Structure formats: structure tokens, C-alpha cells
C-alpha positions, 0 to 999 in steps of 0.5 A, a space after each residue: 257213654 257206650 264204648 268209652 265206659 268200657 275203656 274208662 272203667 279199668 283205668 278208674 279201677 287201676 287208679 283206685 288201687 294205686 291210691 288205696 295201696 299208697 303207690 300214688 303218694 305225691 303230686 307227680 305220682 298222682 299226675 302220671 298214675 291217676 290223672 293222665 291215664 284218665 284224661 287220655 282215655 277221655 280223648 286228650 293228648 298230653 303230648 300235644 302242646 296245642 291241646 294240653 299245656 303244662 305249667 301254663 303261665 298266669 301272670 307271675 304264677 303257673 297252673 299245672 295244666 291248661 286244656 286248649 281249644 283253638 290255641 286258647 285255654 278252656 279248662 284249668 286243672 290243678 293237681 295236688 298230693 293225696 294228703 293235701 286238703 283241697 280247700 287250701 288250694 281252691 282260691 289260687 286255682 279259681 283266681 287264676 281261672 277267673 282272671 283268664 275267663 276260664 269257664 271250667 276248672 278242676 282241682 284234684 289230689 287224685 282221690 277227690 276231684 272238685 269241679 268248678 264254674 270259676 266265673 259264677 258269683 259268690 265265695 270260691 267254695 260256692 262255685 264248686 258244682 261237683 265233687 267226685 270221690 274216685 276211691 269211695 264212689 262206684 266206678 260207674 258213677 265216677 265214669 259218668 261224672 268224669 265223662 260228662 265234664 272232662 271228655 274232650 268232645 264235650 268240653 270243645 262242644 260246650 256240652 260239659 259247660 252246659 251240663 255243669 251250669 245246669 247242675 250248678 243252678 239246680 244245686 243253688 236252687 236246692 240250697 235256697 229251698 233248704 235254707 228258706 223252707 225250714 223257716 217257712 215250716 217253722 213259721 207255719 207250725 210255731 202257732 199252728 191253725 186249727 186246720 193244721 192241727 186237724 190235718 196232723 191228727 188225721 195223718 198220724 192216727 193210723 201210725 199210732 193207733 189212736 186219734 191224738 188230742 190237739 194238745 198232744 200234737 202241739 207238744 209233738 211239734 215242739 219235739 220235732 222242731 227242737 232243733 230251733 233256729 239258733 245260729 252259732 258263730 265260730 269264735 275261738 276254740 270252745 263252744 260258745 255260750 248262749 246269752 244269759 237266759 233262764 234255762 239250765 245249761 249242760 254238756 253231753 247228750 241233751 234232753 228233748 226240747 234242748 236248745 243247741 249252744 255250741 259244738 267242738 271236736 278236739 277243741 275245734 269249734 264247728 259252725 252249726 245252726 241246728 241239731 242236724 248240723 251237729 251230725 252232718 258237720 261232724 261227718 264233714 269234719 271227719 272227711 276233712 281230717 282224712 277219715 272218709 275211708 273209715 266212715 261206716 258206709 251201709 252199716 245198719 244201726 238201731 232199728 234196721 237203719 243205715 246212717 251213712 250211705 254212698 247213695 241217698 236212696 233208703 235214707 229218710 232225710 239224706 244230707 250230702 257230705 263233702 265227699 259225695 256220700 250221704 248221711 241220714 239226718 232224721 232224729 231228735 236232738 238226743 238221738 242226733 248227738 248219740 249217733 254223732 258219738 257212735 260215728 266217732 267210735 266207728 272211725 276210731 275216735 273216742 266219743 269224748 272228743 265231741 263236746 256239745 253244749 246245750 240249754 234247756 228250754 223253759 217256754 
């Protein structure tokens, strides 16, 4: 990046200040106070109609900006006001881009920058390969990402698309691994072989100061996998109940071994599958409701552990949030709910806004 980094850093810092102070309150202010200074520094000329065309016509509608190469659009950019939820606008932008054969698209409200590969397969949201949080991420990281995917010479030369496709493919592969690996491990450990039990005995002996008997290892595995694999479908405004079963049901903080039945925040049902999802999806819900700035980044809780961080380093089981930050999802079901309630308190919400329904295991 070299010389460009020195030029772009103060532009990003000024944009941060404008967004944090409320100076950029509407779509036009975002365009002139945040977006245009950035794209100009990245080599684009908004005054050159052969390079950037505002209000570009797509059928009967228009895209805010089309970036052109040899007279043909190669990138679409759509701007929204800072208080706009970008999810509500991605279908419109990506539909435009898909119909025009555009390989790169950007949706931004100044604060968040969502980057897409419109021609990939799957739902629109899955075509997003990168989220940049201009306010909360470090300036150097913002600089790197904006340069990689918006610098004029990289877009023209195809490097921006190449980098985006690599990142997208790696993300999809990682998603596939994360989807399939828990089932594979659960299958392996649901009825562990003597060799697996012996391996776990030996590996945990040093940590606990004694060789655990096989039955203790089996019991510990039940605690570790107390998340289960119970899928909760979104329906209505209350947590759904599991089918009539043999376990006792309850609300609030669950006991160990409990099965997850459903979760709601302020009456809004969250789509969750495991106890880890309770924490992760609550954090994403908070971000979607405008609480991203209040999340307790780098704040130590419990035994010198950080729950939310802007980087994954130092977290035991980091899960990336929708704003690009990370949250540590390593805990049993009881601690997971307690940490979720703590998270709500940190942003100024009462913990009783969280409704968790569970069912005791009987097996």
C-alpha cells in the first residue's frame, strides 16, 4: 500500500469523526463527507463521467454510482443514511448488479461497508464476502480492506475481484467446515470408542492433576456437548416449545445438560440452533439495533477473559459478528446465558429482555 496508506489514513480518521459527531446524518452528507473523499483517495474521479456515473439507470431504476471501465460499469455502489439497516437494501442493489453482470458491488451507510460478489450463487446475504466497520475497526485495517477492493487500479486490473473471490471461497469453505465439523465430532463422541476415551484421559490428566476414570470422561463429554443439535425455527414472537417430551421445562438460566428450546429478545424470536448461538445471535441482534458502539470491546470479565474483541487473537472460540468484531463462544450452557445477560447490561438493556426456554435432559 505504501504511499496510499499515508494519504488514506487521515481521510478515514476524518470520516470517523464526522460519523461519531453526527455531522454526517443523512445520505447526502454520507456521500460528500465520507464516501467521496475515500473513493477520490483511492484513485477515482467523481467528476469524470467516463469513470464514475451518478444515478446510473438500470431498467426503470437507478444505482447511486456506477464505476466504469472502457465505458462499461464494473462496480456498483449504493449509499444510505447512517441510521439505515443495510439488510433492507441489499436485495435491490444486488438485483441491479446481477442483471447487469456486475462482479463487484458495495452497499454503505458510511459507517458500515458491505462488499458483495453479485454473480455468485445463493441468497443475497451469502454473496457478501466482507464487512468493514469504519468507526469501530482500526484505521489500518479499514485502509487495507478499502484499498484491496476499491482502489481504482486494482478494480481495473482485476486484482480486486481476484482477492474478493479468494476471500469469498475461503469463507464458504470455512462455513462448510463449521457446519459439518460439529456433527462429525458429535458423531465421534456420542458413543466414544475405548481409544477415544483413553486419549481424553491422558490429555486431561495434566490439567486436572489426576487420571479421570472412563465414566467421568463420558459424563464430561455430555457437559461439553450440552448444546445439542436442536434446531429452532423462527415462528411468531415467542420462543417455540420443543415437542412434548419427558424433561422438565423452564425459563431463564438453564442447568447443565439442558436442551435449548427457544430464545427471544424483547419479544423478537432469534433463530438459534445451539447454546453458543444464544450469545452470538444476541450480539448480532444488538448490532442490528444500533448498539454496536456500546458493545464491551476488550473488557475483561470473569477470570481474566475478554468476551468481545475487534480481533480474534486471545479468544478461545472466536465467532465473527456481523460488524466484523469477534465474540468468545467458549462456555457451557449455563455460562453462555449468564454472559448473554451480562452483554445486555453492558449496552444498557435490562437482562429480563432476554427470554430463554430450556428443557432438562432425561437421558
